[in-house]
C-alpha angles and dihedrals in degrees: 000000000000124000089255089059089049093050092047093048092050094049103255101121125090099156141346122206096216107012100183095041094047091048092050092046094051092046096048105040147013110264136191115233135176145203127189127229122203112227097210091127134029090247139042118229137214090276088068094056097092095065091039092053091044090056090047091052089050091054093046088055097053102270129118117242126204117204104202117201110208097226090146101035089044088068089061104038128231112253092198112124093000128113093197137035116279117242109263114237130201126260089246092055092048092051092049092047092048091057092051093049092049093056090052094050090054088068091066104035138040109240096176119115091010090289083139130009128225108200136170119214090211085082092072106016102055093056096051118123113227102225096044089047092052092048097045102034110011093059090067094061127087114211088206090059095041095057090053090064110108094234092055096038092054091051094045088056093048125095094248095046127203121306121222092241090057091046087066093057095089091055092051095049090047089051089053090058090048092050094047092047093049098044104028104024090244110171104168131060121191129191148134121303089258088064095063095105093047092048093049089048089054092049090052093048093051090050093050097044105031099022089230131132115234131171146219140215126189130200126220122249104260116221132169121256087262090058096252120141115258116260098021122119136164087265093052135255122356103233130201090220107094091213089062100036114018119226088248093054089043089054090048091052090060096040087059093057114139113258092243093056102050100093093039093050092046088057094047104037105033135049094228114135115272093229089061091046092053089063089060090064088070095054131097140168118010092357091057090049089056089052088053089055090054090049091050093046096048094044091049092047090056095048100036109014131262094276092060091044091054090048091051090047090052093045089053088050090052091051102038107015133272113298115213113218112205114232092233093055110096090331094191090068117102093214113139109266102173120125095251106306090129112081116233115220119253092229122086120233124322117357133218135172128237129183116252090231090062091054093045089053089053130247123214108246093232090055092051094048090050095045094055093047101253089121129034094225140003089257090053089049091053090051091049090055095044090051091053096248100118123090135181115198087345092304115119115244103236101193135035086221092062114130119215110223140165089282088071093060113108118182090344093305143081118217114209124194130190114196119328102316115018113098135176126181119210112202111206112221125200113224117244 
């Protein structure tokens, strides 16, 4: 079975530019492939996992992936999938974001010994001279063909329209493919379905300039069974950076997967064998809940390491009760399956420290819930309290004017809860 078969079986493939040729190429030789990542934030989120996992599958099957950080294209902004122009960010922000993204990708791929490459297109794009670029690259592009691309057509039909700076994006992404092919023998570009036009433009440019045939694969837009976009929750995006989304909250995101998505997400977001995953499609009730625990554990292990995944598993057990995972359920998973020999921590959810003097002075409850990340803003924290969804030591906070004081300390800690399942423990520290 080739890696293309694996990707198809697991649900990664939307379209392939040259199906037979790509299949033969991947079966007969080791190839270099790439996917780009937009550095508009210092962290990737769950919505980026499909291309990350696809690159990881390529590496596991003997091919060399290139993760391309769009340090140059990020200064322009990709119009694909957007009805309005993206906010332009500074070169300093792009550079900072690129570093954060690189450290996250290293969790999924092995970059040692050039087994995978982590590159930044700022290296070659920011030094381009405009007139030479137009003469050498721009002359190969037909405006008539460009405006037929879905990403451009959608923007042209929008109220805001398409800016000239965005119109150049396709040329820059095509130039990336040309550069990677010429310097790293990269012959395959992969990306989301909204990147089809950009990928095809790159294939055409490589053919015209280098007289080489290269290929493209696109991934489907992954939504939940309810139609929601992957990685979005009421609290906001689910980030891969643990300082933005803690390993515990990351685990909880996956444990709350809709029943109808469990098998599909196991295929996409873990490396567990597909024959084991097929058995999950037959489950329901408590057995399906156990499968969700395996999904959450495996996904968290990939993003944050097994130690953090075990800790999240144990914290969930402390909050909601120990979940027994049958040995015959997804047996390749390394999730703890013992009957309780592993001690669950006494603290609920993520933990942070706060000086006793701060508590004695009094902290508004809405400020505390926001500061520990249980609400995305102070206004959101106030709404949480007004709607009856905020708890301190399992007592509902009745007013958004409530002040947290030393009287709320129980056993040197204060346990906060937002909604039914999101916990945070504040450990109160006495100053020395």
